[in-house]
N, C-alpha and C positions, 0 to 999 in steps of 0.2 A: 052173771051177776048179778045179784040182788043188791037193794039199796033203798034204804028208807030212811037216811040222815036228814035231820030236818035243815040242814045248811052245810053244805058240801065244804067249803073252806074252812070252817071250823064248828064242827056238828057239838051239838048240846044234848044230842037223843037219837036214838036210834041204830042201827047196825049197817055193816055192809060185807057181802059175802062174796069172795069170786073162788071161781073154779076155773082150773088151764090144763090144758093135756099137751106135750111135747112129743115129736118123736125125729130120730134120728135114723136111717138106714142106708144101704147101699143100693137099695131101688130107686133113690132120689138124687144117687151121686155122692154120697158121703162114704168117709172112711169106716164110720163108727155106727154101731148098730146098738141105740137105749130107747126106751120110753121111758117118761118122766111124765109126774103129774104134781098139781100144788094147788092146794087149798088154802085161803086164807079169812080169818072172822075177825071182824072188828067188832066192839059193841062200845057205845058210848050212854054213861047214866048218870043223868044229873043228880047233882049230892043235896040241892038246897032249893027251894021254890022258885029262886029269881033265877035258876039255872046257870049260875056263875061259875058255879064248883063243879067241875065233870069228872068223874071216873071213865076213864077211857083205856080198854084192854086188846091186843090183839094175841092171836095163837095162829101161828103157822105150820103147815103138814106140806112136805116136798117130800118125795122118793123118785127113787131112779132104779129101773132094771135093765140090765144088759152089761154092753161095754162101752162105758163114756170116757173121753179125754178127762185129764185133772180138770182143766180148767172150767169143764162141765160140774163134775162134781162137787166143786167147792161153791156154785152157785144156787141159791134160791131164787127161783123164776116166778114171777106171776106174770099179768097184761103189759109188757113195756117197762118192766123193773129189775134189776140184778141186786141181790145181796149176798157179797162176800162173807160165807161162814166159819172163815178163818179167825173173824170178831171184828174188832172197832167200831168205830161209830156207828157204822152204815147198820149192823144189824140188832 
């Protein structure tokens, strides 16, 4: 994780980058065998000198390889978060 945001609860400038790997295997007692990765990039750019208006953007890359159950395939995973990719307000 790389984080240079100026104020974590309400950033006005900076970036936050996270990368994670996940794995499931019969070697660890699982029925499934897959490997997954997530890369999340967030950027914050002030649009006025007082930094009251901020352009915020997020890009997420999530990939899986192998045989995973449906409940894992539809989730975008980062550290401690789940997003359901079927849609709705969470994604």
